[in-house]
N, C-alpha and C positions, 0 to 999 in steps of 0.2 A: 504494500500500500504506500502510495506517494506521501511524502511529508506534507505537501500542499498540492491542491489540484492545479492552481494557477497563481503565478507570482508576477507582480509588476516591477520592472527595473526602472527606477527613477534617475536615470543618468544617460550618458552618451559615450561614444567612442570606445576606446580600448577596455575600460573597466566594464562598460555595458556588455561588450562581447564576452568578457571573462565570466561574468555572472550568468549570461544566457547559456554559455556552454556548460557551466556547472549544473544549471537547472535541467538541461537536456540529459546529462548523465544521471540525474536523480529522478528522471521521469516526470518532471514538473512542466506544465504548460507555461508559456511566458507571454507577457505583454510588454512591448518596448514603446516608450513615449519618445517623441522627437520634436524638434523645432522645424520650422520651414527650411532653415539652412542645412539641416541634417537629413532632409527627405530622401536623399540618394545615398546615405551612408551605408557601406556594405554590411555593417553589423546588424542592421535591421532585418536582413535576410535570415538571421538566426532565430528570430522571434516567431511565435505563432500568430500574434496579433500586433499590429502597428498603429499607433495613435498619435496624430499631430496635436500638440498642446499649445502651440503659439508661434509667434514670429521669432526671428533670430536672436534678439537680445535675451540674455539669460533671465533678466528680471521678468520677461514676458513669457518664458517657457520653462526652463529647468528650475527656476526659483518660484514658479507660480504654483503655490500649494493647492489652490482651489482646482486648477486644471488637472493637476496630477491625481488628486483624490477623486475627482469626478471620473477620470479615465479608469481608475481602479474599481470604482463602484459600478460603472456601466459595463465593465467587462468581467464582472463576477470574480474578482481576485480575492485570494485569501491572505496574501502576504505582499510586502513591499520591501525591496532592497534598494537602499540609497546610494550604494557604491562609495566613492570618495569625492570630496569637493561638493559644490552646490549645497544641498540640504542635509548632507550626511551627518553633520554634527549640530543640527538645529533641534534643540530640545522641544521647542514649540511644535515643530512639524512632527516629530516623533510622537508627541502626545496626541496630535490630531489623527495620526495614522491609527493609533490604538483606540481612540474614541470612535473611529469608524469601524471597529471590530476587525481590523486587519492586524496580522502579525508583523511587527516591526523587526526587520533583520538587523539588529543592533542592540546596544545596551539600553537600560531603562532611561527614560527622559531625565530623571533626577540625576543619574550618574553623568549624563552628557552635560547638563547644566553645571554641575559641581566641578567637573574636570575642565569645562570650557572656560571657567574663570580661573586664570592661571594663578592668581594670588590665593584663591580658595583651595586650588589643587595642591599648592605647596603646603598649606596648613594641614590638609587631609592626609597627604602622603607622609608628612612628618609625624603625624599622630599614628599612622599605620606602621611606623618603624623605619622609613626610608630617610637617608641623609639628604638634606636639601642644600642647594648652593647658597653660600652666605649672601644675605641681602635683606630686603624689607619683607615683613610678614604680610602686610596688607597693601592697599592701593595708596600711592603717594598723594598727599593733599596739596603740595606746593613744590616749587623749585627749591625753596629753603629746606624743606624736609628731605628732598633728594640730595641736596648738598651735604646735609648732616649725615645721612646714611652712607654716602660715598666716602666721606672722611673716615667713617667708622670701619668700613670693610676694606678700604684702600682701592686706589685706581690701578688699572682701568676698570670701568664699570659698564654695565649694559642696561639701558632703559628699555623696557619691554611692555607692550600692550597686554593688559590682563585678559583681553578677549582675542589675543593675537594668533597669528599663524602665517606661514609662508614668508616670514621675514618682514612683514609690514608692521609699522608702529614700533620699530626697533632702532636704537641708535647707540653706538659705542662712544664712550667718552674717555679720553686718555688723561685728562686733567680737569681741574675745576673750571677753567676758562671756557670749556666747551659745553658745560652742563646746561646752562640756561637756554641756549639756542637749540640744543639737542632735545631738551624737554618739550619745548614748544613744537618742534617739527614732529617728534614722535607722537605727541598727543593729538595734533591735527590730523596726521596720517591715520592714526587709530580710529579717530572719530569718523573719518571718511570711509574707511574700509570696513569697520565693524559696528559703527553706531555707538561706540563706547570709547571715550577718550582716556579711560583709566590706565595708569602706568604703575609698574613696580620696578624695583632696581635689583640687579644681581651683580656680584663681583665677576669679572672676567677671569676665567681660569686659563692662564697662558699655557699654550701647548696642549690643550685638552683635545680629547677625541669624543666624537658623538656616537654613543653606543645605545642601541634600543633593544628591548626584549619583547618578543611576541608572546602574548598570553591568550589563553582561552579559558572561559569560565562558564559553567552551566547554571541553570536555575536552582540546582540542588546544593550549591555551595562548593562544588569541586572546581579547582582552578589549577592549571598547569602552565608551564612556559615551554616554548619550542626553541629555546636558545636565543642568541643575540645576533644583531646585524650591525655591521660597521658602516656608518653613514657620514664619515668625515670628509669625503670628497664632495665639496659643495662650493657654490659660488653665490655670494650675497645671501647666505642662509638657505639657498635652494640646493637640494641634493641633486647630484648628477650621476653618481655611481654608488652602488651599495654592494657589500659582500658579506657572506656569512659562512663560517663564523668569523669573528673579528681576529685579525692577526695579533692583536694585543692581549687577547684573553686566553687563559688556560682553563682546563676542565674544572678545577676547584673554584676559581672565581666565577665561572659561568654558573655552576651549581648554586653557589651562595647568593649571588645577585639575582639570578633567575628565581630562586625560591622566595626571596624577599619580595620580588615584583609580583609573583603570583599570590602570595599571602596578602599583600596590600590591595590587590584587585578584589579579592574575596572580601576583604574587610570593609570595603565601601559598597558591597552588594552589587558588584559589577557582573554582568553576563555578556556573552558574545565574545568576539575577537577584539583585542585592544593592544595598544603598544605603549609600554613604559619607556620613556626616553631619558637617558642619563648623559652627563658629561663625565668622562673619566680623566682625572688629572695625571700628571707625570708620575705620581707615586702609586697609581693604581686604585685610588679612591673613586667611588661612583656616587655622583650627586644627582638626585632626581631633578629633572628639568620640566617635563610636562607629560601628560598622557593623551594619546590620540584615541578617541572613542569611536573608531571606525576601522574599516579595512584600509591598510596602507598601500600606497603605490608599490612599495618594495616587498610586498608579502610573498612574491614568487620565489625570492632567494631562499626564504625559510621553507617553503614547500619543497624546494629541490633538495635540501639537506635533511629534511625530516620525513618526507614521503607523506605528509598530511595535507589534505586539500582544505585550506583555511576557509574558503568560501562555502564549501559544502558543510563544514563544521558550523559556520554561522547559521546556516539554514536549519540544521538539525537542532541547534540550541534554541532557536526561535520557535521550533515546533515542540519545545519542552522535552526534548530527548536528552538523556544524561550523556556526558562524555563517555565514550566506550574505551578509553584508555586512561591510565594513570601516569604520573610523572616518571615512574620506573619504566614504563613502556616506550617513552620517547627516546629515540635514538638519533644522534646527529651523525650523518655519514658524508664524508667528502667535503668539498668546498664549492660554493657557488658565487658568481659575480653577476650583478644586474647593471645594464647600461640603459639609461633613459635616452631614447632616440627622439629628440625634439626637432621640429621644423624651425630652427634658429640658425643664424649666421654667427659662428664663433669669432669671425674676423671683424664683425661690426657690433661688438659688445653684446653678442647673443640676441640680437634683434629678431623677433619672430619673422618668419618668412613663409606666410601662407601662399598657396597657389596650387597648381595642378601637378600631381606626381606623374611624370611621364613614364618612369620605370620604378617598380618596387619589386625587388628580388631578394627574398629573405634567405639567410643561410640555413642549413640543416645539418644533421649528423648526430652522432652519439653525444648526449649531454647538452644539446642545443635546443632551446625553447624560445620562440618568438611570440609574444602576446601583442596583437595589433588588431585594428579594425579597418586598416586601409589596404589598398591594392593599386596596381597600375591604373592610371586614368582618374583616380580620386582627386577631387579638388578640396583642399584644406580650407575650411571657412575661417575668416579672420576674427571671429567673435569669441573663441574659446581658448582653452589651454593649448599650448603648442606641441604637447607630447603626441607622437603618432605611433610609437611602438616601444616595446621593451625587449631587449635581448638579454636572455638569462642563460648562463653557461655553467654547467656542473662538471667538476673533475674529481679525480680520486683524492687530490690534495690541492693546495693553493697553487703550486707551481703548474700542475696539470691543468687547473682551471684557467690560469693565465695563458698557457700555450693554446688551449682550445679557443679561448676568447680572441686571441690574435688572429687565428684562422677564420673564426666566424665574422669578425669585424671586416677582415679583408674580403670576405665573400658577400658581405651585405652591400647591395647596390640600390641606391636611391638617386634618381635623377629628376630634375625639374624644380626642386627646391633645395635650399641649403639645409644641412642638418648638423647635429652634434657628433656624427660619426668620426670626423677628423680629430676632434679633441679627445675622444675616447681612445683612438689609436695612439695618440701621443702619450696619454696618461700611462698606458701599459708599458711604454718604453722607459719611463722615468725611474731611476734607481730607487728613489724614496718610496714609490709605490711598490715596486717589485720586492723591496725589502720589508714592506709593511710598516714603515716608520713615519707615516704622515699624520697631520693633525687637521683641525677644521679650517685653518687658514692656509694650508699648504697649497691648494689649487690657486687661491688668490695670489700668493707670492709667485707661483709659477707663471701665471698669466701676466703678471706685472713685470716679469723678467728678473725678479729678485732671486730666483732659484731655478735650477735646471741647467 
């Protein structure tokens, strides 16, 4: 018997295709909603039913709660999967989905709201036993309060939007003279992006690495982790490449930090898939940074090393099924690297490059996986995120994964638009990456010519 008879996918592009395929494997019928700009998107062919919910702007389509819920009701859906981005971490939308007697493929609205407020998330995770980055406990009331906090923890510091994400509403300050302007800029950007100007302050951990743990928790109180992902290859706080496991972690630290992450998730009543994000300092200490209450873009690298389909697990949990495995059953095998293939021009400050893809030829072979919604002849609309594909490569160990990745990147052919393929090829040749000794600012230094 299917977990649900019919499920609506409230998203687009690569993640919509990923969810539609998972539903097909589970025997669940699907409804795909789309904007007018996505009417010809290849991923729609994977759905049983297709519904146009509005014009191209996200505010009129993928963020239109009424249109999405109407599509679910009119097509007799039992569940809704939000994917990532758009409404995936919107607690109000999650509540409305549940009020309409639909299963929400995600955590409870209360958990979304609590973890969406970064200052509250820090307090909750500290109470649950996780170490937090030195900084303010709550929202800053003024520049003067920020200045006092910065003096206490020591420069450099980072001003961050409490409702933030994606690097928006974030400013780094090296000294007191930068604080006032940074505070004003970050607050204004946060208000525009999230409708919430609130900021908090954290100490910058120089030389830190971005480590995140994938957790799964069911409605019966069981929670497990699936190991960590290394996400330190990033530009302007945007991840470009992820790998799992992290070259900086060993088995004992993985077990310890992962166990604490899973316990903390259970402590706040969390269910579904979630990601605990940490900064790891040079001494190997892990500081909680934030929790993502949704499916992550980089979930595929964890699937490759664990053999667990995270999207299918989300759906089972939403259907009130218990986890069918314990922590002792989780096995980490080999190494995986994920490359985000974006339609961007690395030579022009990664400016988005929408247009028609003349040729799209994806690599294949043992250990190679490509998650995408595009094909040759597809025209990338200029209205949405620039990611068009993810290349995920698995090897017996990290060296093997790098070798296979080099071959796969060389075999990946995309013509008609600029992409991030060249920068990925370059990253793999860099000694710091090959030795696994990079941090969150490494790529910035490389691109600025200060390294390499």
